[in-house]
C-alpha positions as a printed Julia matrix, in Angstrom:
233×3 Matrix{Float64}:
  7.59  -19.63   -3.53
  4.75  -18.6    -1.18
  7.01  -19.13    1.83
  9.56  -16.76    0.3
  6.9   -14.08   -0.09
  5.81  -14.51    3.54
  9.36  -13.98    4.73
  9.7   -10.79    2.65
  6.5    -9.32    4.07
  7.36  -10.34    7.63
 10.82   -8.77    7.51
  9.98   -5.66    5.48
  6.83   -4.76    7.4
  8.85   -3.53   10.36
 11.53   -1.56    8.48
 11.32    2.2     8.89
 13.68    5.07    9.55
 13.71    7.75   12.22
 11.65   10.12   10.09
  8.53    7.94   10.11
  8.82    7.03    6.44
  8.77    3.47    5.15
 10.31    1.71    2.15
  8.72   -1.64    3.03
  5.37   -2.0     4.72
  1.98   -3.62    4.25
  0.37   -1.83    1.32
  3.65   -1.51   -0.59
  4.1    -4.27   -3.16
  7.6    -5.77   -3.11
  6.79   -9.22   -4.47
  3.95  -10.65   -6.57
  3.6   -14.35   -5.71
  3.8   -16.65   -8.71
  4.06  -20.37   -9.31
  6.31  -19.58  -12.26
  9.86  -18.25  -12.23
  8.94  -14.63  -12.9
 10.77  -11.4   -12.1
  9.53   -7.83  -12.5
 12.17   -5.39  -13.7
 11.25   -1.77  -12.96
 13.31    1.18  -14.14
 12.94    4.7   -12.76
 13.55    7.85  -14.77
 13.85   10.46  -12.06
 14.62   13.9   -13.41
 14.67   16.13  -16.43
 18.38   16.77  -16.78
 19.98   16.76  -20.26
 21.28   13.41  -21.52
 19.35   11.54  -18.82
 18.47    8.5   -20.9
 20.31    5.18  -20.75
 19.84    4.18  -24.37
 22.38    1.35  -24.02
 20.25   -0.3   -21.35
 16.99    0.1   -23.27
 18.55   -1.22  -26.49
 19.78   -4.25  -24.58
 16.28   -4.95  -23.23
 14.89   -4.7   -26.74
 17.53   -6.99  -28.17
 16.94   -9.63  -25.49
 13.14   -9.13  -25.49
 13.13   -8.44  -21.74
  9.96   -6.78  -20.51
 10.12   -3.93  -18.02
  7.9    -1.42  -16.26
  9.19    2.14  -16.63
  8.4     4.62  -13.87
  8.69    8.01  -15.55
  8.84   11.33  -13.75
  6.87   14.29  -15.11
 10.01   16.36  -15.7
 11.8    13.47  -17.37
  8.92   13.11  -19.82
  9.03   16.83  -20.59
 12.78   16.69  -21.24
 12.59   13.48  -23.28
  9.13   13.59  -24.81
  9.86   11.91  -28.13
 11.85    9.19  -26.35
  8.95    8.68  -23.95
  6.51    8.41  -26.86
  8.72    5.81  -28.5
  8.97    3.79  -25.3
  5.21    3.97  -24.8
  4.63    2.42  -28.23
  6.89   -0.55  -27.49
  4.9    -3.56  -26.17
  7.95   -4.64  -24.14
  7.42   -1.69  -21.82
  4.7    -0.38  -19.56
  4.72    3.26  -18.43
  3.84    4.05  -14.79
  3.85    7.07  -12.49
  7.01    8.31  -10.76
  5.53   11.61   -9.68
  5.89   15.22  -10.72
  8.26   16.51   -8.03
 10.3    13.4    -7.16
  9.91   13.58   -3.41
  8.96   11.13   -0.67
  5.25   10.5    -0.2
  4.26   12.56    2.83
  1.51   14.93    3.92
  3.37   16.24    6.99
  6.63   17.4     5.39
  8.73   14.36    6.31
 12.1    13.99    4.56
 14.15   11.16    3.08
 17.72   11.46    1.78
 17.52   15.19    2.42
 14.44   15.61    0.21
 11.35   17.03    1.91
  7.94   15.61    1.15
  4.69   17.53    0.82
  3.14   19.12    3.91
 -0.5    18.49    2.98
 -2.79   16.12    1.13
 -3.05   18.7    -1.64
  0.73   18.77   -1.92
  0.86   14.99   -2.18
 -1.82   14.98   -4.88
  0.12   17.63   -6.81
  2.95   15.1    -7.06
  0.69   12.34   -8.37
 -2.21   13.66  -10.42
 -0.39   15.86  -12.98
  1.74   12.89  -13.99
 -1.33   10.68  -14.23
 -2.65   13.11  -16.84
  0.75   13.47  -18.51
  1.08    9.71  -18.96
 -2.54    9.41  -20.1
 -1.81   11.93  -22.85
  1.32    9.99  -23.75
 -0.09    6.46  -23.7
 -3.87    6.59  -23.77
 -4.2     4.92  -20.36
 -3.87    6.12  -16.8
 -1.2     4.46  -14.67
 -2.27    1.92  -12.1
  1.05    1.95  -10.19
  2.84    4.76   -8.36
  6.37    4.91   -7.0
  7.32    7.98   -4.99
 10.65    9.71   -5.32
 13.12    8.08   -2.88
 10.64    5.14   -2.61
  9.72    6.32    0.89
  6.17    6.59    2.21
  4.41    7.98    5.24
  1.46    5.95    6.56
 -1.14    8.65    5.94
  0.24    9.36    2.48
  0.03    5.67    1.62
 -3.65    5.71    2.56
 -4.25    8.63    0.2
 -2.39    6.93   -2.65
 -4.28    3.67   -2.25
 -7.58    5.58   -2.02
 -6.88    6.86   -5.55
 -6.98    3.24   -6.74
 -3.24    3.17   -7.33
 -0.95    0.36   -6.25
  2.35    1.3    -4.63
  5.41   -0.21   -6.3
  8.08   -1.12   -3.81
 11.0    -3.44   -4.4
 12.45   -6.67   -3.12
 15.78   -6.05   -4.88
 17.43   -2.64   -4.92
 19.73   -3.34   -7.83
 21.64   -0.08   -8.31
 20.99    2.11   -5.25
 19.89    5.16   -7.18
 22.33    4.39  -10.04
 25.3     4.7    -7.68
 26.21    1.01   -7.38
 29.14   -0.69   -9.07
 28.68   -3.39  -11.67
 29.73   -6.02   -9.15
 27.27   -4.78   -6.54
 24.44   -4.84   -9.07
 25.32   -8.39  -10.06
 25.3    -9.54   -6.42
 21.98   -7.8    -5.75
 20.13   -9.25   -8.73
 21.52  -12.73   -8.02
 19.47  -12.68   -4.8
 16.18  -12.27   -6.66
 13.54  -14.95   -6.28
 10.32  -15.59   -8.13
  7.84  -12.72   -7.96
 10.39  -10.14   -6.83
 10.23   -6.56   -8.04
 13.7    -5.31   -9.04
 14.4    -1.58   -8.8
 16.98    0.11  -11.02
 17.33    3.33  -13.03
 17.32    4.34  -16.68
 18.21    8.05  -16.36
 21.93    7.78  -15.51
 23.77    6.54  -18.6
 27.1     7.48  -17.01
 26.52    4.93  -14.21
 27.33    1.2   -14.18
 23.65    0.26  -14.13
 23.54   -0.89  -17.75
 26.69   -3.0   -17.44
 25.51   -4.62  -14.23
 22.01   -5.35  -15.49
 23.13   -6.65  -18.86
 25.18   -9.35  -17.16
 22.67  -10.07  -14.4
 19.51  -10.28  -16.47
 21.08  -12.69  -18.95
 22.22  -14.83  -16.05
 18.72  -14.91  -14.57
 17.29  -15.86  -17.96
 19.73  -18.78  -18.12
 18.5   -19.86  -14.69
 14.99  -20.1   -16.12
 13.51  -16.78  -15.05
 11.31  -14.76  -17.36
 10.57  -11.06  -17.04
  7.09   -9.59  -17.01
  5.59   -6.13  -16.73
  3.75   -5.27  -13.52
  0.14   -6.43  -13.86
 -2.83   -4.05  -13.85
């Protein structure tokens, strides 16, 4: 299992795009080495649009007793406050920080997927700190993990995030590609997961095939002997 982790770090450490933003780099956690067959399911809730809650997926996780870490955006919490309170009370789930503005982590205005990041340290902090307080009010604890919108990070922004004492949640498996992937694609992606991998998917697009793909895939991984845990503090 340790060899697998080494390969992930070695390959991901060099991946960047032309904008100078990274999805995978030292300082971003994609895999948590474990001697056990453990996977970490993480679900992003990215915006505050109406009907942006995949209740079918969450009900499935509850039925199967599958733990997950939920990265909630500030606007999503505002639009779904009672749902967020209910999720926060459920010991299956852990609530973490997905920002206030849902933009890439930058302090020089770099962009990813057409979304421009902040142009200053203050702008970056305005994406992080309000949601820290929002989630504290919701749960009684301050998040220890942060995932930026688009999951892209600039070097200097990463340094600022880590200096806050937050860990940066990356991913080894991009299960649903922003809730745009087909059921078959999701199944193929999750099948590649290995012990310690962080799986990224979404819970704010009920019209997508995310729930269908994950419902099949997660049961299959359970049958293979994997168990699901929340990201550790």
